[in-house]
C-alpha positions in Angstrom: 16.9 25.6 -15.8 14.5 22.6 -15.9 14.4 20.3 -13.0 13.8 16.6 -13.5 11.9 14.9 -10.7 12.6 11.2 -10.3 10.5 9.2 -7.9 12.2 6.1 -6.5 9.7 3.3 -6.3 8.4 3.0 -2.8 9.3 -0.7 -2.8 12.9 -0.2 -3.7 13.9 -0.3 -0.1 12.0 -3.5 0.6 14.3 -6.1 2.2 13.1 -8.8 -0.1 14.2 -6.9 -3.2 17.4 -8.5 -4.5 18.0 -6.4 -7.6 16.8 -9.1 -9.9 13.3 -9.5 -8.6 11.0 -9.6 -5.6 11.0 -12.6 -3.4 7.5 -13.3 -2.2 6.7 -15.8 0.6 3.7 -17.8 1.5 1.4 -15.6 3.6 2.7 -12.3 2.1 0.1 -9.6 1.3 0.8 -8.3 -2.1 -0.7 -5.9 -4.6 -1.7 -7.2 -8.1 -2.5 -4.6 -10.8 -6.3 -4.4 -11.6 -7.2 -6.4 -8.6 -5.6 -4.7 -5.6 -4.7 -6.5 -2.4 -4.2 -10.3 -2.5 -2.7 -12.9 -0.2 -0.2 -15.5 -1.3 -1.9 -18.8 -0.2 0.3 -21.4 -1.9 3.3 -22.2 -4.0 2.7 -24.8 -6.7 4.9 -26.5 -9.3 3.1 -27.0 -12.6 4.1 -28.4 -15.9 3.1 -26.2 -18.9 4.5 -26.3 -22.4 6.9 -29.0 -21.5 8.5 -26.9 -18.7 8.0 -27.1 -15.0 7.5 -23.8 -13.2 6.7 -22.6 -9.8 3.5 -20.6 -9.4 2.3 -18.3 -6.6 -1.4 -18.7 -5.9 -3.1 -15.5 -4.9 -6.5 -15.0 -3.3 -7.8 -11.5 -4.0 -9.4 -9.4 -1.2 -12.5 -8.8 -3.4 -14.4 -10.9 -5.9 -13.5 -14.4 -4.7 -10.8 -14.5 -7.5 -7.8 -16.8 -7.4 -4.8 -15.9 -9.5 -1.8 -18.1 -10.4 1.3 -16.2 -11.2 4.6 -17.7 -12.4 7.0 -16.9 -9.5 9.7 -15.8 -12.0 7.2 -13.4 -13.7 5.8 -11.7 -10.6 7.8 -8.5 -11.2 7.0 -8.3 -14.9 3.2 -8.6 -14.3 3.5 -5.8 -11.7 3.0 -7.7 -8.5 4.5 -5.8 -5.6 4.4 -5.3 -1.8 1.9 -2.7 -0.4 3.3 0.8 0.3 4.8 1.4 3.7 2.8 3.3 6.3 5.3 6.2 5.8 4.1 6.6 2.2 0.5 6.8 3.1 0.7 10.5 4.0 2.2 11.3 0.6 -0.7 9.5 -1.0 -3.2 11.5 1.1 -1.5 14.7 0.0 -2.0 13.7 -3.6 -5.6 13.0 -3.0 -6.1 16.4 -1.4 -4.7 18.3 -4.4 -7.5 20.2 -6.2 -5.6 21.8 -9.1 -5.5 19.1 -11.7 -5.1 19.1 -15.4 -6.9 16.6 -17.5 -8.1 16.4 -21.1 -11.6 17.9 -21.7 -12.3 15.2 -24.3 -14.1 12.2 -22.6 -12.4 9.5 -24.6 -8.9 10.9 -24.1 -9.6 11.3 -20.4 -10.9 7.8 -20.1 -7.9 6.3 -21.9 -5.5 8.3 -19.7 -7.2 6.9 -16.6 -7.1 3.4 -18.0 -3.4 3.7 -18.6 -2.8 4.8 -15.0 -4.8 1.9 -13.6 -2.9 -0.6 -15.8 0.4 0.7 -14.3 -0.3 -0.8 -10.9 1.3 2.3 -9.3 -0.8 3.2 -6.3 0.0 6.9 -6.8 -1.5 6.8 -10.3 -4.5 4.8 -9.0 -5.0 7.6 -6.4 -4.8 10.2 -9.2 -7.6 8.4 -11.0 -9.7 8.3 -7.8 -9.1 12.0 -7.1 -9.7 13.2 -10.7 -12.9 11.2 -11.1 -14.2 12.2 -7.6 -13.6 15.9 -8.4 -15.3 15.5 -11.8 -18.2 13.7 -10.2 -18.8 16.4 -7.7 -18.5 19.2 -10.3 -20.2 17.8 -13.4 -21.2 14.2 -12.8 -19.8 11.1 -14.4 -20.7 8.9 -17.3 -21.6 5.3 -16.6 -18.1 4.2 -17.7 -16.3 6.7 -15.6 -18.5 5.9 -12.6 -17.6 2.2 -13.0 -13.9 3.2 -13.3 -14.2 5.3 -10.1 -15.7 2.4 -8.2 -13.0 0.0 -9.4 -10.1 2.4 -8.7 -11.4 3.3 -5.3 -11.7 -0.4 -4.4 -8.0 -1.0 -5.5 -6.9 2.1 -3.5 -8.8 1.1 -0.4 -7.7 -2.5 -0.4 -4.0 -1.4 -0.4 -4.5 1.4 2.2 -6.2 -1.0 4.6 -3.1 -3.2 4.6 -0.6 -0.3 4.7 -2.5 1.4 7.6 -3.5 -1.8 9.3 -7.2 -0.7 9.4 -10.4 -2.1 8.1 -11.4 -1.2 4.5 -14.3 0.9 5.9 -11.8 2.9 8.0 -9.5 3.3 5.0 -12.5 4.5 2.9 -13.3 7.1 5.6 -9.7 8.4 5.4 -9.9 8.7 1.6 -13.3 10.4 1.7 -12.0 12.9 4.3 -9.0 13.8 2.1 -11.0 14.1 -1.0 -13.5 16.4 0.7 -10.8 18.5 2.4 
């Protein structure tokens, strides 16, 4: 008999989740797909296409990038709170796994990793970091994969530093220890 494993999103228990969408406040630290950790620095009303909407202004942790996200679209673009400290150990267990399956074909592997990064799911980002780190130590990486490893590691570290309440350097040490173990 086959067993279906369903993972409840780690943010489902968040007190700000009201069943329709997340409620984010000024000063909240959030995770934005492709960019990692960000801070909500302002709420602004703007008129676009004849319609006035409220926007959340995000300052990313890296790259001096400012993002404006329509408040009512925050969920659909994948913006979410960081994982809880309780979920960090699960993430580290995933990083420590060594028996992985991935396509041998470079382009298929690269596409799979891109899809995982697009998802915004920290567990899938951690899989990309783990897979590429293992491949780097075993066979080396192409320039594209090396760039992807750096970007995915930065996204992972930025979220872990918030969840663990440590510096990014300390979060990186934890990740490197788990990958090496």
